[in-house]
TIRO-2110 file (N, C-alpha, C; in Angstrom, 1 decimal):
// TIRO-2110
0.8, -1.2, 0.0, N, 1, A
0.0, 0.0, 0.0, CA, 1, A
0.9, 1.2, 0.0, C, 1, A
0.3, 2.3, -0.4, N, 2, A
1.0, 3.6, -0.5, CA, 2, A
0.1, 4.7, -0.3, C, 2, A
0.7, 5.9, -0.1, N, 3, A
0.0, 7.1, 0.1, CA, 3, A
-0.9, 7.4, -1.2, C, 3, A
-0.4, 7.1, -2.3, N, 4, A
-1.1, 7.3, -3.5, CA, 4, A
-2.4, 6.5, -3.6, C, 4, A
-2.4, 5.3, -3.1, N, 5, A
-3.6, 4.4, -3.0, CA, 5, A
-4.6, 5.0, -2.1, C, 5, A
-4.1, 5.4, -0.9, N, 6, A
-5.0, 6.1, 0.1, CA, 6, A
-5.6, 7.3, -0.5, C, 6, A
-4.8, 8.1, -1.1, N, 7, A
-5.3, 9.4, -1.7, CA, 7, A
-6.4, 9.1, -2.8, C, 7, A
-6.2, 8.1, -3.6, N, 8, A
-7.1, 7.8, -4.7, CA, 8, A
-8.5, 7.2, -4.1, C, 8, A
-8.4, 6.4, -3.0, N, 9, A
-9.6, 5.9, -2.3, CA, 9, A
-10.4, 7.1, -1.7, C, 9, A
-9.7, 8.0, -1.0, N, 10, A
-10.3, 9.2, -0.4, CA, 10, A
-10.9, 10.1, -1.4, C, 10, A
-10.2, 10.4, -2.5, N, 11, A
-10.6, 11.4, -3.5, CA, 11, A
-11.9, 11.0, -4.2, C, 11, A
-12.2, 9.7, -4.2, N, 12, A
-13.3, 9.2, -4.9, CA, 12, A
-14.6, 9.3, -4.0, C, 12, A
-14.5, 9.7, -2.8, N, 13, A
-15.6, 9.8, -1.9, CA, 13, A
-16.3, 11.2, -2.0, C, 13, A
-17.6, 11.2, -2.2, N, 14, A
-18.4, 12.5, -2.4, CA, 14, A
-18.1, 13.5, -1.3, C, 14, A
-17.7, 14.7, -1.7, N, 15, A
-17.5, 15.8, -0.7, CA, 15, A
-16.1, 15.7, 0.0, C, 15, A
-15.3, 14.7, -0.3, N, 16, A
-14.0, 14.6, 0.4, CA, 16, A
-13.1, 15.6, -0.2, C, 16, A
-12.3, 16.2, 0.6, N, 17, A
-11.2, 17.1, 0.1, CA, 17, A
-10.0, 17.0, 1.0, C, 17, A
-8.8, 17.3, 0.4, N, 18, A
-7.6, 17.1, 1.0, CA, 18, A
-7.2, 18.4, 1.7, C, 18, A
-6.7, 18.3, 2.9, N, 19, A
-6.2, 19.5, 3.6, CA, 19, A
-4.8, 19.3, 4.1, C, 19, A
-3.9, 20.1, 3.5, N, 20, A
-2.5, 20.0, 3.8, CA, 20, A
-2.1, 21.0, 4.8, C, 20, A
-1.3, 20.7, 5.8, N, 21, A
-0.8, 21.6, 6.8, CA, 21, A
0.6, 21.9, 6.4, C, 21, A
0.8, 23.1, 5.9, N, 22, A
2.2, 23.4, 5.4, CA, 22, A
3.2, 23.6, 6.5, C, 22, A
2.8, 23.5, 7.7, N, 23, A
3.8, 23.7, 8.8, CA, 23, A
4.6, 22.4, 9.1, C, 23, A
4.4, 21.4, 8.2, N, 24, A
5.1, 20.1, 8.5, CA, 24, A
4.3, 19.1, 9.3, C, 24, A
3.0, 19.5, 9.6, N, 25, A
2.2, 18.6, 10.4, CA, 25, A
1.5, 17.6, 9.6, C, 25, A
0.3, 17.3, 9.9, N, 26, A
-0.5, 16.2, 9.3, CA, 26, A
-1.2, 16.7, 8.0, C, 26, A
-1.3, 15.7, 7.1, N, 27, A
-2.1, 15.9, 5.9, CA, 27, A
-3.4, 15.1, 6.2, C, 27, A
-4.5, 15.7, 5.9, N, 28, A
-5.8, 15.0, 6.2, CA, 28, A
-6.7, 15.1, 5.1, C, 28, A
-7.6, 14.0, 5.0, N, 29, A
-8.7, 14.0, 4.1, CA, 29, A
-9.9, 14.4, 5.0, C, 29, A
-10.7, 15.3, 4.5, N, 30, A
-11.9, 15.8, 5.3, CA, 30, A
-13.2, 15.7, 4.5, C, 30, A
-14.3, 15.7, 5.2, N, 31, A
-15.6, 15.9, 4.7, CA, 31, A
-16.2, 17.0, 5.5, C, 31, A
-16.6, 18.1, 4.9, N, 32, A
-17.0, 19.2, 5.6, CA, 32, A
-15.7, 19.7, 6.3, C, 32, A
-15.8, 20.0, 7.6, N, 33, A
-14.6, 20.4, 8.3, CA, 33, A
-14.1, 19.3, 9.2, C, 33, A
-14.5, 18.1, 9.0, N, 34, A
-14.1, 17.0, 9.9, CA, 34, A
-13.2, 16.0, 9.2, C, 34, A
-12.2, 15.6, 9.8, N, 35, A
-11.2, 14.7, 9.3, CA, 35, A
-11.7, 13.2, 9.4, C, 35, A
-11.5, 12.5, 8.3, N, 36, A
-11.8, 11.1, 8.3, CA, 36, A
-10.6, 10.2, 8.0, C, 36, A
-9.5, 10.7, 7.5, N, 37, A
-8.3, 10.0, 7.2, CA, 37, A
-7.1, 11.0, 7.4, C, 37, A
-6.1, 10.5, 8.0, N, 38, A
-4.9, 11.4, 8.3, CA, 38, A
-3.6, 10.6, 8.0, C, 38, A
-2.7, 11.3, 7.4, N, 39, A
-1.4, 10.7, 7.1, CA, 39, A
-0.4, 11.6, 7.8, C, 39, A
0.4, 11.1, 8.6, N, 40, A
1.4, 11.9, 9.4, CA, 40, A
2.7, 12.1, 8.6, C, 40, A
3.6, 12.7, 9.3, N, 41, A
4.9, 13.1, 8.7, CA, 41, A
5.7, 11.9, 8.3, C, 41, A
5.6, 10.8, 9.0, N, 42, A
6.4, 9.6, 8.6, CA, 42, A
5.9, 9.0, 7.3, C, 42, A
4.7, 9.3, 6.9, N, 43, A
4.1, 8.9, 5.6, CA, 43, A
4.2, 7.3, 5.4, C, 43, A
3.9, 6.6, 6.5, N, 44, A
4.0, 5.2, 6.4, CA, 44, A
2.7, 4.5, 6.9, C, 44, A
1.6, 5.2, 7.0, N, 45, A
0.3, 4.7, 7.4, CA, 45, A
-0.8, 5.7, 7.4, C, 45, A
-2.0, 5.3, 7.6, N, 46, A
-3.1, 6.2, 7.6, CA, 46, A
-3.9, 6.0, 8.9, C, 46, A
-4.3, 7.1, 9.5, N, 47, A
-5.1, 7.0, 10.7, CA, 47, A
-6.6, 7.2, 10.3, C, 47, A
-7.5, 6.4, 10.9, N, 48, A
-8.9, 6.4, 10.5, CA, 48, A
-9.8, 6.3, 11.8, C, 48, A
-11.0, 6.8, 11.7, N, 49, A
-11.9, 6.7, 12.8, CA, 49, A
-12.7, 5.3, 12.8, C, 49, A
-12.9, 4.8, 14.0, N, 50, A
-13.7, 3.6, 14.1, CA, 50, A
-15.0, 4.0, 14.8, C, 50, A
-16.0, 3.1, 14.7, N, 51, A
-17.3, 3.4, 15.3, CA, 51, A
-17.2, 3.7, 16.8, C, 51, A
-16.3, 3.0, 17.5, N, 52, A
-16.2, 3.2, 18.9, CA, 52, A
-14.8, 2.7, 19.4, C, 52, A
-14.6, 3.0, 20.7, N, 53, A
-13.3, 2.6, 21.3, CA, 53, A
-13.1, 1.0, 21.2, C, 53, A
-14.2, 0.3, 21.4, N, 54, A
-14.1, -1.2, 21.5, CA, 54, A
-13.7, -1.7, 20.1, C, 54, A
-14.2, -1.2, 19.0, N, 55, A
-13.8, -1.6, 17.7, CA, 55, A
-12.4, -1.3, 17.4, C, 55, A
-11.9, -0.1, 17.8, N, 56, A
-10.5, 0.3, 17.6, CA, 56, A
-9.6, -0.7, 18.4, C, 56, A
-10.0, -1.0, 19.6, N, 57, A
-9.2, -1.9, 20.5, CA, 57, A
-9.2, -3.3, 19.9, C, 57, A
-10.3, -3.8, 19.3, N, 58, A
-10.3, -5.1, 18.7, CA, 58, A
-9.4, -5.1, 17.5, C, 58, A
-9.4, -4.1, 16.6, N, 59, A
-8.5, -4.1, 15.5, CA, 59, A
-7.1, -4.1, 15.9, C, 59, A
-6.8, -3.4, 17.0, N, 60, A
-5.4, -3.4, 17.5, CA, 60, A
-5.0, -4.8, 18.0, C, 60, A
-5.9, -5.4, 18.8, N, 61, A
-5.6, -6.7, 19.4, CA, 61, A
-5.4, -7.8, 18.3, C, 61, A
-6.1, -7.7, 17.2, N, 62, A
-6.0, -8.8, 16.2, CA, 62, A
-4.9, -8.4, 15.2, C, 62, A
-4.2, -7.3, 15.4, N, 63, A
-3.1, -6.9, 14.5, CA, 63, A
-3.5, -6.3, 13.2, C, 63, A
-4.7, -5.9, 13.1, N, 64, A
-5.2, -5.2, 11.8, CA, 64, A
-4.8, -3.7, 11.8, C, 64, A
-4.5, -3.2, 13.0, N, 65, A
-4.2, -1.8, 13.1, CA, 65, A
-3.3, -1.5, 14.4, C, 65, A
-2.9, -0.3, 14.5, N, 66, A
-2.1, 0.1, 15.7, CA, 66, A
-2.8, 1.3, 16.3, C, 66, A
-2.4, 1.6, 17.6, N, 67, A
-2.9, 2.7, 18.3, CA, 67, A
-2.5, 4.0, 17.5, C, 67, A
-3.4, 4.9, 17.3, N, 68, A
-3.1, 6.1, 16.6, CA, 68, A
-2.7, 7.2, 17.6, C, 68, A
-1.4, 7.4, 17.7, N, 69, A
-0.8, 8.4, 18.7, CA, 69, A
-1.5, 9.7, 18.5, C, 69, A
-1.8, 10.4, 19.6, N, 70, A
-2.3, 11.7, 19.7, CA, 70, A
-3.7, 11.8, 19.3, C, 70, A
-4.4, 10.7, 18.9, N, 71, A
-5.8, 10.7, 18.5, CA, 71, A
-6.6, 10.1, 19.6, C, 71, A
-7.9, 10.4, 19.6, N, 72, A
-8.9, 9.8, 20.5, CA, 72, A
-8.8, 8.3, 20.3, C, 72, A
-9.1, 7.5, 21.3, N, 73, A
-9.0, 6.1, 21.3, CA, 73, A
-9.9, 5.4, 20.3, C, 73, A
-10.8, 6.1, 19.7, N, 74, A
-11.6, 5.5, 18.7, CA, 74, A
-11.0, 5.6, 17.3, C, 74, A
-9.8, 6.1, 17.2, N, 75, A
-9.0, 6.1, 16.0, CA, 75, A
-7.9, 5.1, 16.0, C, 75, A
-7.6, 4.5, 14.9, N, 76, A
-6.5, 3.6, 14.7, CA, 76, A
-5.6, 4.0, 13.6, C, 76, A
-4.4, 3.5, 13.6, N, 77, A
-3.4, 3.7, 12.5, CA, 77, A
-3.2, 2.4, 11.7, C, 77, A
-3.4, 2.5, 10.4, N, 78, A
-3.2, 1.3, 9.6, CA, 78, A
-1.9, 1.5, 8.8, C, 78, A
-0.9, 0.7, 9.1, N, 79, A
0.4, 0.9, 8.4, CA, 79, A
0.3, 0.5, 7.0, C, 79, A
1.1, 1.1, 6.1, N, 80, A
1.1, 0.8, 4.7, CA, 80, A
1.6, -0.6, 4.4, C, 80, A
2.6, -1.1, 5.2, N, 81, A
3.2, -2.4, 4.9, CA, 81, A
2.3, -3.6, 5.2, C, 81, A
2.2, -4.4, 4.2, N, 82, A
1.6, -5.7, 4.4, CA, 82, A
0.1, -5.7, 4.3, C, 82, A
-0.6, -4.6, 4.0, N, 83, A
-2.0, -4.6, 3.9, CA, 83, A
-2.5, -4.6, 2.5, C, 83, A
-3.6, -5.3, 2.3, N, 84, A
-4.2, -5.3, 0.9, CA, 84, A
-5.0, -4.1, 0.7, C, 84, A
-5.2, -3.7, -0.5, N, 85, A
-6.0, -2.5, -0.9, CA, 85, A
-7.4, -2.6, -0.3, C, 85, A
-8.0, -3.8, -0.3, N, 86, A
-9.4, -4.0, 0.2, CA, 86, A
-9.5, -3.6, 1.7, C, 86, A
-8.4, -3.9, 2.5, N, 87, A
-8.4, -3.6, 3.9, CA, 87, A
-8.4, -2.1, 4.1, C, 87, A
-7.6, -1.4, 3.3, N, 88, A
-7.5, 0.1, 3.3, CA, 88, A
-8.8, 0.7, 2.9, C, 88, A
-9.4, 0.2, 1.8, N, 89, A
-10.6, 0.7, 1.3, CA, 89, A
-11.7, 0.6, 2.4, C, 89, A
-11.8, -0.6, 3.0, N, 90, A
-12.8, -0.8, 4.0, CA, 90, A
-12.7, 0.1, 5.2, C, 90, A
-11.5, 0.2, 5.7, N, 91, A
-11.2, 1.1, 6.9, CA, 91, A
-11.5, 2.6, 6.5, C, 91, A
-11.1, 3.0, 5.4, N, 92, A
-11.3, 4.4, 5.0, CA, 92, A
-12.8, 4.7, 4.7, C, 92, A
-13.5, 3.7, 4.1, N, 93, A
-14.9, 3.9, 3.8, CA, 93, A
-15.7, 3.9, 5.1, C, 93, A
-15.3, 3.1, 6.1, N, 94, A
-16.0, 3.0, 7.4, CA, 94, A
-15.8, 4.4, 8.1, C, 94, A
-14.5, 4.9, 8.1, N, 95, A
-14.3, 6.1, 8.8, CA, 95, A
-15.0, 7.3, 8.1, C, 95, A
-15.1, 7.3, 6.8, N, 96, A
-15.8, 8.3, 6.0, CA, 96, A
-17.3, 8.3, 6.4, C, 96, A
-17.9, 7.1, 6.5, N, 97, A
-19.3, 6.9, 6.8, CA, 97, A
-19.6, 7.4, 8.2, C, 97, A
-18.7, 7.1, 9.1, N, 98, A
-18.9, 7.6, 10.5, CA, 98, A
-18.9, 9.1, 10.6, C, 98, A
-17.9, 9.7, 10.0, N, 99, A
-17.7, 11.1, 10.0, CA, 99, A
-18.9, 11.8, 9.2, C, 99, A
-19.2, 11.3, 8.1, N, 100, A
-20.3, 11.9, 7.3, CA, 100, A
-21.6, 11.9, 8.1, C, 100, A
-21.9, 10.8, 8.8, N, 101, A
-23.1, 10.7, 9.5, CA, 101, A
-23.1, 11.7, 10.7, C, 101, A
-22.0, 12.1, 11.1, N, 102, A
-21.9, 13.1, 12.3, CA, 102, A
-22.1, 14.5, 11.8, C, 102, A
-22.1, 14.8, 10.5, N, 103, A
-22.2, 16.1, 10.0, CA, 103, A
-23.6, 16.6, 10.2, C, 103, A
-23.8, 17.9, 10.2, N, 104, A
-25.2, 18.4, 10.3, CA, 104, A
-26.0, 17.9, 9.1, C, 104, A
-27.3, 17.6, 9.4, N, 105, A
-28.2, 17.1, 8.3, CA, 105, A
-28.3, 18.0, 7.1, C, 105, A
-28.2, 19.3, 7.3, N, 106, A
-28.3, 20.2, 6.2, CA, 106, A
-27.1, 20.0, 5.3, C, 106, A
-25.9, 19.8, 5.8, N, 107, A
-24.7, 19.6, 5.0, CA, 107, A
-24.7, 18.2, 4.4, C, 107, A
-25.2, 17.2, 5.1, N, 108, A
-25.3, 15.9, 4.6, CA, 108, A
-26.2, 15.9, 3.3, C, 108, A
-27.2, 16.7, 3.3, N, 109, A
-28.2, 16.7, 2.2, CA, 109, A
-27.6, 17.3, 1.0, C, 109, A
-26.5, 18.1, 1.1, N, 110, A
-25.8, 18.6, -0.1, CA, 110, A
-24.8, 17.7, -0.7, C, 110, A
-24.5, 16.6, -0.1, N, 111, A
-23.5, 15.7, -0.6, CA, 111, A
-24.1, 14.7, -1.5, C, 111, A
-23.4, 14.4, -2.6, N, 112, A
-23.8, 13.3, -3.5, CA, 112, A
-23.9, 12.0, -2.8, C, 112, A
-24.8, 11.1, -3.2, N, 113, A
-24.7, 9.8, -2.6, CA, 113, A
-23.5, 9.0, -3.0, C, 113, A
-23.1, 8.1, -2.1, N, 114, A
-21.9, 7.3, -2.4, CA, 114, A
-22.2, 6.3, -3.6, C, 114, A
-21.1, 6.0, -4.3, N, 115, A
-21.3, 5.1, -5.5, CA, 115, A
-21.8, 3.7, -5.1, C, 115, A
-21.6, 3.3, -3.9, N, 116, A
-22.0, 1.9, -3.4, CA, 116, A
-23.5, 1.9, -2.9, C, 116, A
-24.2, 3.1, -3.1, N, 117, A
-25.6, 3.2, -2.6, CA, 117, A
-25.7, 3.6, -1.2, C, 117, A
-24.7, 3.8, -0.5, N, 118, A
-24.8, 4.2, 0.9, CA, 118, A
-25.0, 5.7, 0.9, C, 118, A
-25.7, 6.2, 2.0, N, 119, A
-26.0, 7.6, 2.1, CA, 119, A
-24.7, 8.4, 2.4, C, 119, A
END
């Protein structure tokens, strides 16, 4: 996996936009003003939101993800090494759906539906 793959997955999601922090900090994919995927300075993985702390802990315990430093415990970091594109796509799409659902209904209504039929 690579940054380019993550960027292409994120860019295909309705309303998603890339936000770069030119101060050397994090690069993030956002919907509205909320982040759903984040790539740090090391550029070796992506941090994504999980439905809850328990899901994040489960993914960490089974080795599918790592603790996302400096993020809330409901976020995990998925390293680029050794993961299939489908795993990344699933984690990113899940994070996007969670964050999209948390946006104000008025903003949600302006977003195009997802290609997979999800709201």
